[in-house]
C-alpha positions in Angstrom: 126.2 -38.4 134.8 125.5 -37.9 138.7 126.9 -35.5 140.6 129.2 -38.5 142.2 130.2 -39.5 139.2 131.3 -36.3 138.0 133.2 -35.7 141.1 135.0 -39.4 142.0 137.2 -38.5 138.5 138.6 -35.2 139.5 139.5 -36.2 143.2 141.1 -39.3 142.1 143.3 -37.3 140.0 143.8 -34.9 142.6 144.5 -38.4 145.2 147.5 -39.3 143.1 148.6 -35.9 142.9 148.6 -35.8 146.6 150.5 -39.3 146.4 153.5 -37.9 144.1 153.8 -34.8 146.3 154.1 -37.3 149.2 156.7 -39.3 147.6 158.8 -36.4 145.9 158.3 -34.1 149.6 158.6 -31.1 148.2 156.4 -29.7 150.8 155.5 -31.2 154.4 152.8 -33.6 154.8 150.7 -31.4 156.6 150.7 -28.9 153.6 150.6 -31.6 151.1 147.2 -32.7 153.0 146.0 -29.0 153.9 146.9 -28.0 150.0 144.8 -31.4 148.8 141.7 -30.8 150.8 141.1 -27.2 149.5 141.3 -28.5 145.8 138.7 -31.4 146.5 136.2 -29.1 148.4 136.6 -26.5 145.4 136.2 -29.7 142.7 133.3 -30.4 144.9 131.6 -27.4 145.0 132.3 -26.4 140.8 130.4 -30.1 140.3 127.8 -29.6 142.6 127.2 -25.7 141.1 126.8 -27.0 137.5 125.0 -29.9 138.8 122.3 -27.5 140.3 122.3 -25.5 137.1 121.2 -28.5 134.7 122.0 -29.7 131.5 122.4 -27.6 128.4 122.1 -23.8 128.7 123.5 -22.5 132.5 120.5 -20.3 134.0 120.6 -17.2 135.4 120.1 -17.0 139.1 117.5 -14.3 140.8 120.0 -12.1 141.2 121.9 -11.8 137.5 117.9 -11.8 136.4 117.5 -9.0 138.8 120.9 -7.0 137.7 120.1 -7.5 134.1 116.1 -5.5 134.3 113.3 -6.5 132.3 112.9 -5.2 129.1 110.2 -2.4 128.3 107.8 -4.0 126.6 107.2 -0.9 124.4 109.7 1.7 124.8 108.5 5.1 124.7 108.2 7.5 122.1 111.4 9.6 121.4 109.3 12.4 121.1 107.9 11.7 124.7 111.6 11.1 126.3 112.7 14.3 124.4 109.6 16.3 125.9 109.9 14.9 129.3 113.7 16.3 129.0 112.9 19.5 128.0 110.1 19.6 130.8 113.1 18.8 133.5 115.7 21.0 131.7 112.6 23.9 131.9 112.2 23.1 135.5 116.3 23.3 136.4 117.1 26.6 133.9 115.5 29.7 133.4 117.4 29.7 130.1 116.3 26.1 129.3 113.0 27.0 130.1 112.7 30.3 128.1 114.2 28.5 124.7 112.7 25.0 125.2 109.9 24.6 127.5 108.3 27.1 127.1 108.1 27.3 123.1 106.8 23.7 123.9 104.0 24.3 125.6 103.3 27.7 123.2 102.5 25.5 120.3 100.3 23.0 122.0 98.2 26.2 123.5 98.6 27.4 120.3 97.3 24.2 118.6 94.7 24.0 121.1 93.6 27.8 120.6 93.4 27.7 117.2 91.3 24.1 116.8 89.2 24.4 119.5 88.2 28.5 119.8 89.5 29.8 116.4 91.8 31.9 118.4 95.7 32.4 116.8 97.5 33.0 119.6 99.8 35.8 118.0 97.1 37.3 116.2 94.7 37.4 118.9 96.5 38.0 122.3 93.6 38.9 124.4 91.5 36.6 123.1 94.2 33.7 124.3 94.9 35.7 127.2 91.8 35.6 128.4 91.3 31.6 128.2 94.2 30.6 129.5 94.4 33.1 132.5 96.4 35.5 133.6 99.2 33.0 135.0 99.6 30.8 132.2 99.2 33.9 129.7 102.4 35.6 131.5 104.5 32.5 130.9 102.9 31.7 127.3 102.9 35.4 126.1 105.0 35.7 122.3 106.6 38.6 123.5 108.1 37.6 127.0 111.5 38.6 128.1 114.4 36.5 128.3 115.5 35.8 131.8 118.3 38.2 133.3 120.1 35.2 134.6 119.5 31.8 132.4 121.3 29.4 134.9 118.6 30.7 137.8 115.9 28.5 138.8 113.4 28.0 135.8 109.6 27.7 136.1 109.0 25.5 139.5 107.5 22.4 139.3 104.0 22.8 140.4 103.5 25.4 138.3 104.6 24.0 135.2 102.1 21.5 136.1 99.2 23.9 136.8 100.1 25.3 133.0 100.4 21.9 131.7 96.5 21.2 132.9 95.5 24.7 132.0 96.4 24.2 128.4 94.9 20.6 129.0 91.7 22.0 130.0 91.2 23.9 126.5 
């Protein structure tokens, strides 16, 4: 149905309501006409909006689509999200670095050392230290003491990135 036909019935009904109001006179003529004009404008807007969307399901506008966002095609694995969280927490606080981030990186380094160099981190610490380097060993050594202030800043982001690169290069 065309927008003009969709608009005709509600406008005719509102015109009949206006005629009834003018006959009964509960309001002044100017006030009744003002109400009728606003009502007709609202009806016209509703009809035009419905017509612009077309038949069937109403289409979402660009604004609504952007608000909804796009669903990721393949959500990242839960384990990767956990590691990212541990990394951020380890950067934020020394306690999280000691109890979450460094054990995770120590396990990764231990696996790399064992599989590629035949060195067990706990049994041959001097061999592991020589391959890791002094800075990485200071963070990954098994006997690393707990931080005095667990709420102090953790491992700086640059140092954590360098440590991860060092482990990957083993």
